[in-house]
N, C-alpha and C positions, 0 to 999 in steps of 0.2 A: 503493500499499499503507500508506504514510503516513498520507494524509488518511482512509483506512479505520479505522487506528486510532484515529485522532484523532476519529472521527466516532462509534465505539464509546464513546471515553474520554468524550465529550461527553453522550451520552445517558444515562450514570451520573448526570450531574448533572439532565437534564431529565428524565428518568424517575423520578427520587427514588431509585434504588438505593442511591446512597451515605448519602442521609438515613436509609433503612430499616434498612440494614446497621449503620452507625456510631452513629444515633440511636436505634435500635429494640432490633435483634436482639443488639447486642455488651451494653448495658445488662441486658436483660433475662436473656443466658447467665449475666452475672456474679451476678445474685441468685439465677437457678435453680440455680447450682453452688454457692452458699453454702448454700442450703436442702438440696441432697443432702449437701452434708459435714456438716451438722448433724444428719441422718439415718443416714449410712453414714461408714465411715471414707474419708479422702482418696485412701488408695491403692485402696479398692473402687472410688471413683468414676471414678477414672482408669482402671481397668481396664474398667469398663463402656463408657466412652466410646471407648475404643480400640477395642472389639468392637461398637461400634454399626454397623447395616447402612445403607444410602443413605436408605432410606424413614424407618429411625429418626432419621436426620439432618433429614430432611424436617420430620418432625414436631416434631422439638426445636426447629429453626431456627423453625417456626411460633409454638411455645409461647413462646419466648422474645420473638419480637415481639409477642404479645399481652400478655406480662407487662411489657413496658416501656410500654405505655399505662396498667396501674396505678399503677406508678410515677411516670409524668408525672401522672395525676389526682392521687395524693397528694401531689407536690411543687408543683403548681399553686395549691393550695388556701392561702390565707392562714394565717398562724399566728393562733392564740388571741389575742385582744386583750389577755388578761389577763399574756400572756407578754411583752408590748411596751410599749415607752414610750407614754404617750398621744399620740393621733394620727398613730403611726406603722403603716404597712402594711407587711407583710413575706411574701413567698412564697419555696420554697425554689429555685424557678426562675420566671423570668419570659420573655415574646416580646416585648413592647418596654417601651421605657425606663422608667423611675420618672417620674412627672409628665406622661407619656402615657397616653392611652386606648385602649381598644381599636378603637373607631370610627376613631381617627386613624389608628391603626397600620394597619387595614384599608384606609383610603381613600390612604393614601402607597403602600401596595404595589401598589393598583389602578392608580393614575397613574404608576407607575413601571413597571409591565408594558406601558403603552400606550405609554410613549415609549422604553424603555430597548431598546438593542441585544442581539443574542444573546449575545454577549462580558460584557455587562454583568448580565444575567440569570444567566449561569453563576457569576459572583463573587458576586452576591448569594445563590445556592444556594449556594455554598461557606461562606458566613458561616452560613445556616442549619445546615447539615451540623455544622460547628464548634459553634455554640450549643447544639443538640439532643444532640450524643454528649458535649459535656461537663456538659450539665445532667441529663440522665438518667444520665450516667455518674457522676459525682461523688454522687448521692443512691442508686444502687445499690449502689458500694462503701461509702457509710455504713450502708444497712440491712445489708449483707454483713457489713460487720465487727462490727454488734451482733449479729447472730444467732451468728456464730463464737465470740464472746466469751461470751455467756450459755450456748451448749453446752460451752464450756469450763469454766466455772463449774460448770455443771451435773455435769461428769464429775469436778470434784476433789471431795476430802473437806471441804473447807471454801472459803471465798472467800479467805482468808488464803494457803492454798496455792496459789491462782491469780495474786493480787495480788505474790505473793513466790516465784515458781516456781523450780526447782534452776538452780543456776549453770550447769549444761550444757546446758538449755535455753533461756537467756538469750541465746546466740549466734543462735538462730532467731526466738524471739520478739521482741526488741527492735527488730532490723532490719526484719522485716515490720510490725510496727507502726507504726514509722515511716513507711515507706514508703507503707503504706495512709493515714495522715493526711496525708501531703504530696501524696499524689494526690487527695483531697478537696479539700484548700485549693485547689490550684492548678487543678484542674477548674473547681472554684466560680468562681473568679476569671475564668478563660478565658470560660466561659458568660456572665456578666453583661458583660464586656468586649464579647463579641461580639455581646450585645443591642445595645449601643450603636453599635457598628460598623457592623452591617448596617442600622440606621437611619439612619446618618450617611451611610453610601455612597449610600441610595436617595435621599435629600433631595439630596445634591451632584448626583446623575446629574439629576433635575429641573431643578437650577439649571442645568447645562451644555446641557441640552437646551432650555433656556429656556420651559418650561412655564409656562403661566399659573396652574398650580397650586403653582408651588414657592414662592411667598409665603405658603402657607398652613402651611407645617412650618420649622421651624428646628432648628439642630443641636442635639444634647445634649453638654454637656460631660464628657470623660472623667472 
């Protein structure tokens, strides 16, 4: 029985179920929820979600999954050169460390999957799940925060009334804002950290397997 549950859990990694759920559906759902809240009241959104049928949930999960690809496409594009220091190249999410290129990343992954054991492949996939979930997640929260703030400003009589809300609302607005900003910052940090961690893990695996290709790759400093 234990082996059966272990096989089911392992299949979540090998069949990319966790990557699709945490890396795509959850971030997409966050953004869709923010869009819904900006169109309807939060109470109406919660009431509608509670009344959704099974098939409505299937459609919603599918749309969330697709929405995450739009988030990812937006975040992968390098920021405009005019906004960055000369010679600097930056995008909101990355899939290989700075200083490496796409071809090198693909070569490393190809050689790794040739040599790695099933346990090593599952561990590498765990890094990918965290990397994608944190990357798409922090971008989704950032976009959602902007949407909610724009909607809040639109509903106020003036920008000043939004910037300086009534004291009774501060107990809600301030903690939520702080938590959202903290989530954006730390998820961003975890995304870039796991980009390096996944890369270094695959390099080290090739070294331990004494692969003839190990010398073609080098560790990335944290």
